N, C-alpha and C positions, 0 to 999 in steps of 0.2 A: 601193918608194917610201914617203920621207916626207910631214912632215904639211904642208907647202907645198905640195906637186906637189899631195896629195891637195884640199887647199882651191882649190886654182885649176882644177884639173880640176870638179870640182864645181859650182864658179862657171860654167866652161863650158858644162857640162851645163844647170844651171838656167838660164841666160840665154840657152840657144838651141834647146831642147827645144822651146817653143813658137812660136820666131820662125821667118818661114820663110826659113831661110839655112841650114838641115842640121847639127844638132846631132854625127850620126856622124860628117860628116866632119871637121868643127874637132877630137873626140877623137880621128880618126885621124891628122890633119894634125901637132896640138900637138909629140904625142912624135916623131914624125917630123923635126920642122923643128928641136925643140931637143935631142934626144939625147936623152931623157929614156928609161927601161925603163918595159916595156908595163905599165899599171896593173891589170893581172890578171881575174878573170872576177869575182872577188869585189867588186872597186869598182865594177866597170859595174852588178851586181846592188845595192849599196848609192845609187846614184845615179839608179837605175832606181826605187827605193825613196823616195826624196825627192820626185821631179818627181811622179809618184804621188799624193805625198801631198799635196803642190802642189796638184794639178789638183781632185782630189775633196774638200779642203779649200773652194777656190773654189766651186766649183759643188756644194755637199752640198746646199741646198737643191733645185737642179736634178734633180738626181741622186736623191733621194730620191723629189720625184714623179714622174721617169719610171720609175720604182722599181715605184711604188706603182700609176701608173697602169698600166703594161703587166701586173702582176700582178692586177687587177680586171679589168682586159683577158681576158686567160685566162680567168679565171672566168666572165665574162658574154660571151664570144666574139661581144667589139663593141668597137669604136673607144670609149678613155674620156678623156676630159681630154689629157695628150701622149703616150697609148701609143702613136700613130703614129711620132713621134719616135724613141721607144726602138727600135722594129721599124726602123727607117729606119737607127740605128748598130748594130744586129745586122747589120743587111743588109751594110751597107758595111765590115765588119771582114769579113768571112766570104773575100772575097778576096786579101784582105793576110796573113790565116792561114794559106791554103792555098799561097800562093804564096811566104810565109817558110818552111814546111818544105820544098818542094821548092827553095828556094834552098840553106840549110840541109846538105841533102841530097846536092845536085848543085854546087853552087858553090864550097861552103866558102869559103876566103878570097877567092878570084879577084877581085870585084872592089874589094878593100880598098885600091887603086891612088892613086898622085896625079894620073894622066890620068883616071881614068875621075870622081874627083871633080871635077877640072878643066873638064871636056868636060859634067859632068852641070850644075855651076854655071852655065857657059854656056847652057846649051838652056834650063834651067826658067828663068832669068832673065828672058829674053827672053818666055815664056811665061807667066808672072805678070804680067810688063807691061803683053801684050796683053791679058789677060783684064782687069785692073783698068781698062784704058783703054778695050776695045771691049765689056764685060759692061754692061749694063741697069742692074745695084744699085738694084732696086728690090724683090727678093722677101725677104722673113722665112725666118725658120725655119717658120713656121705653111704657108708657101706651098709646102711642100717637098713631092715627092709618091717614090715607090718610086723611078722612073727615077734621079731625081737623087740619090737616096743610092748606087743600082748604081752609077750613072757616078763617083761621089766615091770608092767604095770599089776601082772598078779603077784609078784614078787613083793612088790610096793605096798601093796594090800598086809601083807605080815608087820609090817612096819604099827599098825595100830596097836599093837601086843608091844607094852613097855618095854624096852632094853633091846629091841630087836635092832633099830636105827634106821630111818626113813634112808639118809643117805644113803649107810652102810649095805641095805637091801638090795639097792639099785643098782649103786656100785658092784657088789656080787654080782647079779644078774647078768650084769653087763659086762663084768669080766668074763663071767663063764659063756658066756657068748661069743668071746674074742674080741671086743672091743679094746681099745690101750685104756693104759689106766686114765688119760687125760680127755679120752670120746666120753668111758663111761663117767667119769666125774661131770663131765662138762653135761651129758645129758641128764643127769641127776641134779644139779643144782637148775636147769632150767624147768626140769618139772616139778621144782619144789613151787614157782610160780602157781598156777593154779590148785596146786594144794592148798598150800599155803592162804590162798585166797578164800576158798571153801572153809579150811578150817577156822580163819578167823572169821568169815560170814555166821559159821554155826553159832562161835562164840558170841557176838558181837549179838545176835537174834535174843539166844538167851540171857546173856546181859540185860538189854533192855525189856525185859519180861521180869528181872530181877529188883527190885529197889533197893538202891545201893548208892551210898556216896562214895563219889571220884575226886579221888584226890591230883589234881591236874600234875601239881610238882613232880609229885613221885611219879605220874603215868608219862610224863616226859620227857623225865629221866631215863626213865625204862628205854623209851621207843629211841633216844637218840646213843645209849651208850651199845643196845641192843644190834641197830643198823652197823656202827663204828665197829665194833667187834666181829659182826659177821661179813662186813665189805673187807677188811685186813685178813679175817680167816678163809675166804672164798680165792683171795689175790695169793697167798701162801700156798695154799693149800693146791693150786694146779699149775704154780711155777715148780713143787718139787714134788709133784705124787710121782711123777716116771722116773725120777732118782731115788728118793726114798723108798717107794710103793708103801704096801699095806702091812707091810708086817709091826711096824711102831703101833699101832690103832689094834692091830689084832693082841699083841703083847699087853696092851692096856684092858681093854677088853676080857682077857681070860684072868687076866689080876684083880681086876674091878669082881668080876664074876665070882671068883673063889673068896675073896673078903666078903662080900655078902652072905654067900651059903657060911662061911665060918660066924656074923654079925649074928645069922639064925639059931646058930646051935646053943 
């Protein structure tokens, strides 16, 4: 993979990881459609590191507060500050972690098809539109309960299907539960931290057992570009989501799904 391919794929990962349009689908589709060679596991690890760095940097103060309050709550055995939200993130991560291992062991690459991506985009675009239109959008993160976290967590597990979109399905669940658009987006972004860490750890473990040469310049470019694009994407999305809503992403996903189905005909 040359530097131009690496930069384009890293930009794609950074821009789509946190938008409700499925980064995995785009990273699978682009090389297929333009006949590029597979980017390889090492590059996947690199762009995951980049998006992780972006979300950690953007929410550094929030993550510090969550970690501090959670640790103190363990010592005091009582809720402290934002410790409940920290627990909610942990609870919501568990279903995806377990489902991810099951898919890795049982399904392999069977889900990585254009048809699956097309159908998933169409179905979950409709669900995103419904939740945004029908949701009460009155609750903030402080109003979340354990049941909400569990439901968002089970929804997040569906994102193991390419085309579903992890951020999209968690925002869909949050909106359906009555969260505001910003609250649903913030919880989705905070949930990305443990999920990206787990995914990156699995990919790194697999990479370490596979003999491969690493182009460090390409990997470095991938990390940097993915991080910068993801950071900008998070910032702009949180600033605009209450005003713009989810409709532009719904339209994009419906159009993408239809184009892919036509591509298969």
